[in-house]
N, C-alpha and C positions, 0 to 999 in steps of 0.2 A: 549524430542527429540530436541527441539530448543536450549537447553543449550549447546549442543556440536557443534553447527554451528556458525562459526565466522561471523562477519559483512562482511568481504571480500568475503566469500563464498556466502552469500545471494546476495550481489551486483553482483558478477560474474554470479550466476545462473539467476538473473533477466535480465542481459544484454544478456545472451545467449538464452533467451526465455524459460528457464526451469521454471517449477512451482512445488512446493512441494505439494503433495496431501496427506492429512491425516485427520482423523476425529477429530474434535476439539469440545469438549463440550463448550457450551457458558456460562461458569462459570466466572472465573476471567480472566481479560485481562492482559497479561504479557507485559513487555517492549519489549521483542524480537518479540512477535506476532505483536505488533503495528508497530515496526520498519520495519518488513517484509512487512506489508500492505502499509506503507508509501513509501517504496522503490519501491514497485510494482506500486503505483500510479504515482510516479516520473517518472518511465520508460514509463508509459502510456502517461503522459503529454509530455515527450520528443518526443515520436513517433507521437503525434497528429499534424495534419497539421493546422497551425495557419496562418491566413492571416493578413495583415496589418489593415483590417477593423474590426477584432474581438475585442470585448471589454475585456480587461485584467481583469477588476473587475468581470465580469460575469464568466470568466474562473476560476478565483481564487475561487469565490463563489461556483461554480460547484464542484471543487475538495475538498474544505473544507467540503461541505455537504456530500461528499462520506466518508470522515474521520469520521464525526459526526455520520453518519448512521452506520458505522462499530462499533464505540464505543457503540452505543445504542443496539447492538445485544447482549451485555454481561450483565450479572446480577451483582449486587453489593454485 
């Protein structure tokens, strides 16, 4: 399903607030699945309210942990 979707389509869909819903077995992680998830996180980060007092390292750590948690859902 993901092979037919271009990167521009994924980015446009994320910017418009659309999400793709499909059942995904937690077998192999494909490049497109990871790219989709990272673009989704990037949009979430863009929409997050960040103050001048927030710690940028803590924010980076939070989002990198989300990526690592997503990767750990897949089997090798």
